[in-house]
C-alpha positions as CSV (number, residue, x, y, z in Angstrom):
1,X,71.4,115.9,71.6
2,X,75.0,117.1,71.4
3,X,74.2,120.4,73.0
4,X,72.9,118.6,76.1
5,X,75.4,115.7,76.2
6,X,77.2,117.1,79.3
7,X,74.0,117.4,81.2
8,X,73.0,113.8,80.4
9,X,76.5,112.5,81.4
10,X,76.2,114.2,84.7
11,X,73.0,112.1,85.3
12,X,75.1,109.0,84.6
13,X,73.8,108.5,81.0
14,X,76.0,107.1,78.2
15,X,75.2,108.6,74.8
16,X,75.5,107.0,71.4
17,X,73.9,107.6,68.0
18,X,73.0,105.0,65.4
19,X,72.5,105.8,61.7
20,X,72.1,103.8,58.5
21,X,75.0,105.7,56.9
22,X,78.5,104.4,56.3
23,X,81.2,104.9,59.0
24,X,83.3,107.3,56.9
25,X,80.2,109.5,56.4
26,X,79.6,109.5,60.2
27,X,83.2,110.4,60.9
28,X,82.8,113.5,58.7
29,X,79.5,114.4,60.3
30,X,80.9,114.1,63.8
31,X,83.9,116.2,62.9
32,X,81.8,118.9,61.3
33,X,79.4,119.1,64.3
34,X,82.1,118.5,66.9
35,X,80.2,115.5,68.3
36,X,81.9,113.8,71.3
37,X,79.9,110.6,71.6
38,X,80.0,107.4,69.5
39,X,78.2,107.3,66.1
40,X,77.5,103.7,65.2
41,X,76.7,102.5,61.7
42,X,73.6,100.4,61.1
43,X,74.5,99.8,57.5
44,X,72.5,96.5,57.4
45,X,69.5,98.2,59.1
46,X,69.3,95.5,61.8
47,X,69.1,98.0,64.7
48,X,66.4,100.3,63.2
49,X,64.4,97.2,62.3
50,X,64.7,95.7,65.8
51,X,63.7,99.0,67.4
52,X,60.8,99.5,65.0
53,X,62.1,102.8,63.5
54,X,62.7,102.0,59.9
55,X,60.8,103.7,57.1
56,X,59.6,101.3,54.5
57,X,60.1,104.2,52.0
58,X,60.8,107.9,52.8
59,X,60.9,110.5,50.1
60,X,61.7,107.8,47.5
61,X,64.5,106.2,49.6
62,X,64.1,102.7,51.1
63,X,65.6,101.5,54.3
64,X,66.2,104.8,56.2
65,X,65.8,105.1,59.9
66,X,63.4,107.5,61.6
67,X,64.7,110.2,63.9
68,X,64.3,108.6,67.3
69,X,65.6,108.5,70.9
70,X,65.6,105.7,73.4
71,X,66.5,105.7,77.1
72,X,67.5,102.2,78.0
73,X,68.3,101.2,81.6
74,X,71.1,99.0,82.7
75,X,68.8,96.0,82.6
76,X,68.1,96.7,78.9
77,X,64.5,97.9,79.5
78,X,63.4,100.8,77.3
79,X,62.3,103.5,79.7
80,X,61.6,106.2,77.1
81,X,60.9,106.0,73.3
82,X,60.4,108.9,70.9
83,X,60.2,108.6,67.1
84,X,58.9,110.9,64.4
85,X,57.6,110.3,60.9
86,X,59.0,113.7,60.0
87,X,62.8,113.9,60.0
88,X,62.6,117.7,60.3
89,X,60.9,117.4,63.8
90,X,63.3,117.5,66.7
91,X,62.7,115.8,70.0
92,X,62.0,117.7,73.2
93,X,65.3,117.2,75.0
94,X,63.8,118.5,78.3
95,X,61.5,115.5,78.2
96,X,64.4,113.1,77.5
97,X,66.4,114.5,80.4
98,X,63.4,114.2,82.7
99,X,63.0,110.5,81.7
100,X,66.7,109.9,82.3
101,X,66.3,111.4,85.8
102,X,63.4,109.0,86.4
103,X,65.4,106.0,85.2
104,X,68.4,107.0,87.4
105,X,70.3,105.1,88.7
106,X,69.2,102.4,86.2
107,X,70.0,104.5,83.1
108,X,73.0,103.8,81.0
């Protein structure tokens, strides 16, 4: 997502990432990859539970979040949802950008 962040911002989208890792780990991750959008910690797994993207168990680890993307409009309606069972699978960012364009100007 980072490589397309500028394009998404030009469409009026705000970008943030949520992970079940601790804040200090996310800060290191963001610095290493030069990420310029917020990385939020879902340490208690409340966000991934509420969005239905939490693995019961993945490769012997409990409570991890699935790789996923949501486009949410300003009214809080999910306009696009993508999630994968395989963390090595990456999303089609052209598809995400197309859905952001469709949600415009309602996207946030």
